[in-house]
N, C-alpha and C positions, 0 to 999 in steps of 0.2 A: 505492499499499499504506499501510494506518495505521501497520503497528509491523513490528518486524523478523522477530519470530514468524509473521506471516501471510505473510512475503514469504519464510521459508525453507520452510516447510509448503506454498506453490505449487509452489515449485522442485523440492520434493520429490518431488509428486505426479506434475510431468513426469518426473524420474529413475526414480519406480520403475517405472511405464508403461514406460519403455524397457525396463527390465530382464526385466520382466515377456515383453516381446515376445522376449528372446532367450533366458531360460531358464523352463520351464514348473514348475509347483509339482511334478509330476510327477519330473520331473528333481532336482529338490532334495532329494527324501525320497530318492533312490539315493547321496547324498554318506555317506560312510562316517561324518562326525560325526552324522548324523540318529539313527544308532543307539545311541549312545555313553549310558551313564548321566548325569544331571546332577547336578552338585553344588548343594545348598541355601544360598543368602546367608544366607537367615533364620535356620537353622540356626548359619552359620558367626557372625555377629553375635550372637545370643543368647549364644554361649558364649566368644567373642573377648573378649580381655581389651582391647585397643584399640579395636576396630571402625573399624578405616580401610579404606574403599574407594577404592584408589590411581588415578586415574585416568592414564590414557596420552592426552595431548593435544598435539595439535603447534601449534595456534592455536586462537583463537575468534573472532566476529565484533567484540568491544568490544576485544579487547587486541591483535590481529594476531598475528605470527607470535610463540609461546612458545619453542619450541624445533623448529627444522625439522629440522634435521636429527640428532634423536633415533634412536637406535639400538632399535627395538621390541622384537628378541628378547634384549638385554642389559637394558633398561631394566623391560621385565615379568617375565624371570624372578628380576630382583632384589629387585623388588617381592615378589614370593610369596616369597623367602627370607627378605624382613626383616620377614615377618610380617603383608602386606595380608590381611585377611580376604575381602575380595573386591577384584577390578580391573574397572575400567570403561575401556573401550576406545571412542574414536568412530571413527566407520564413517560418516560424514558427511565427504563431499572438500569439497565448494566453500565450506562454510563455518567447518570445521574440519579440513582438510588431512588426515583419515582416511579410509580404504577399508577394506571387507569384508576384504580380505586381509589386513590389518592382524589382524583380529580370527582368523583363520585361521592367521594364523604364530604368534600369541602361544600359543595352544591348548595345543602341545607344551610350551611352556616352562614351564608355571604348574599349581601344583596346588590352586590354590584358584577359585573361582566368577568366572566371567566376564560381566559385565553388558554387551551388548550398546547401546550409548550411541547414538541416533540419535531422528530424529522419526518416530513411527508413525505412518503414517496409514491404512496398507493390509495386512490382513492377512499378504497374501505376503511383508511384511518379518518376521513370526514366522516362518513357514518358513524363511523367509534364515538367520534369526539362529540356529536351531535347527540347520540345516547348516553353517553357520559354527563352530560348536562352544562356542556362547553358551548360559549355563545360565540366564538369565534377562532381559528384555526390558524398556524402560522405556517408559512410557504417561504423555504429557503432558496434562493436564486440560485445559490451556488451548488444546490445538490438536484435542481431541476433544469431540463431543457425549458424554453421560452414556450412551445406548445405544450408541457406538461403545467408549467403554471397557469396557465390560462386554462387548462381543462379544470385543473382542480378548483383555482377560485370559482368559475362558474357552478361545479358543482356543489359548492361550499352555499354561496348566494341561492342556487335551486333549493338547498335545505334550512335554509332562513341563518346562515351563518356567515360573520363578518369575516373578511379577511386581513391578516396584517401580512406582509409581503417585505421578505428582508434580504437588503444587500448590504455590499462592503465594498462596491467600487464603481465606477461612475459608468462600467459598460454593462454591469448587472442591470442598471437601471431600464433596459430592454425590457425585462422582465413585466413593468407594470402594464396593467392594462385596464379595462373597463368596468373588471368584477373584483379590482383591489381596493379596501377602503382605508388601509391607514399603510403608509410606506414605514417600514423601519430599518435606521441605518446602524447596523451590528459594528459598535468600536471593536469588537473582536474577531482575529483573521481566526476561521474556523479552520483554516489549513495548518495553521501554526500555533494558535491561540493566544498570541500577542495581543495584545488590548493597547488602543490609543484613541480617545477621545476626539483628537482633530478631524478623525475622519468625517465623522459628524460636521462639523464645519464646513469641513472643504467640499461635503453634497449639499449640504442646503438648498443653497441657491438653484443647484442642477434639479431638483427634484420639481416636478409639477405642481401648482398652488392650488390643484383641486385635490391634492391627497392631505390627508392628516398626517403629520410627518412626526415622527418618533423616533429617538436616540436610545440604543441598545447598552448595555455592558459598559462597567469601568467606571460608573458614575460614582461619585463618593460626598462630593462636596457640593452643600446648598449654592453657591457660589457657580459653580458648573450648570447647574439648571437652571439658573438666571441667565448666564448668558448663552446657554443653547436654546432657553424661549426668548429671547432679542435678536435669535440667528432663524426663529421663525419654528421651531421644534414647539408640540404641544403634547405629547406626550414622553414619557422618562421611564423606560425598563429598568429596574435596578432587585436585584436579590441579592447578590453576596452580602451589601453592605447591610442587610438587615438581618440577613438569617446566621452570621457570623457573629451576632449578639446572643446575650442571655434572652431577650425577652424582645423579639423582632419586632413586635406590634408595635412596643413602646418606643424602640428606635426608630419606626414610620412615622409615628405620632411626632416627636421631635422635631424627625426632619421635615416634615409638613409645614410645623410652625413656622420655620426659618424662611422656607419658600413661597408663603403667599403673599 
């Protein structure tokens, strides 16, 4: 494997094939969450005073375990109560220590939109996200072809889910299409896992104005959020900064107090 992303995607294809063999799309559509009315993160970010999308993340490939024994119900309920515009939940187990059950368990705890954070490589995962109770899915340009991105984004909209498209370079902006709701700039290079917030500033003016702009990863200071906001970003996806604390929800509450 040339890079970390390639390895993750290869493993994800195997994992999804195994899950498809156990549960069909028809079975997924019978889940109670499949009928729920989804919430709009795009609207939430446009109306929010903070724009923080707080992430529940136990570990990462670059940092290892961040908060191995974090109590998901209390952390996610705390995020929601603290004023998170949205909550991101990792459902990848091998690399991030999450499971689909994490999102299912979080859904009754929170009143804000939930992003299923995973590596989408098959439309089956979009049906899964809906069945779990997610409100939107992540599509990573570096892991998909332009054709796949459009097909998956269209399917998400068909199922009533919003789409956060993640890019890391100007070239990847070619993946943007009419089914994308929010355009996220990942400050972390998924091939090397190095992080630089400057990427967001470099791409800010290159993102079409009709997309809600989200800066992801590597944000730890309120001042950075204020500067990104001036550059045109309305959403700020943050996980590690809160999850490394003993009380992630309190850390979020303190942070929001400094960026309002």
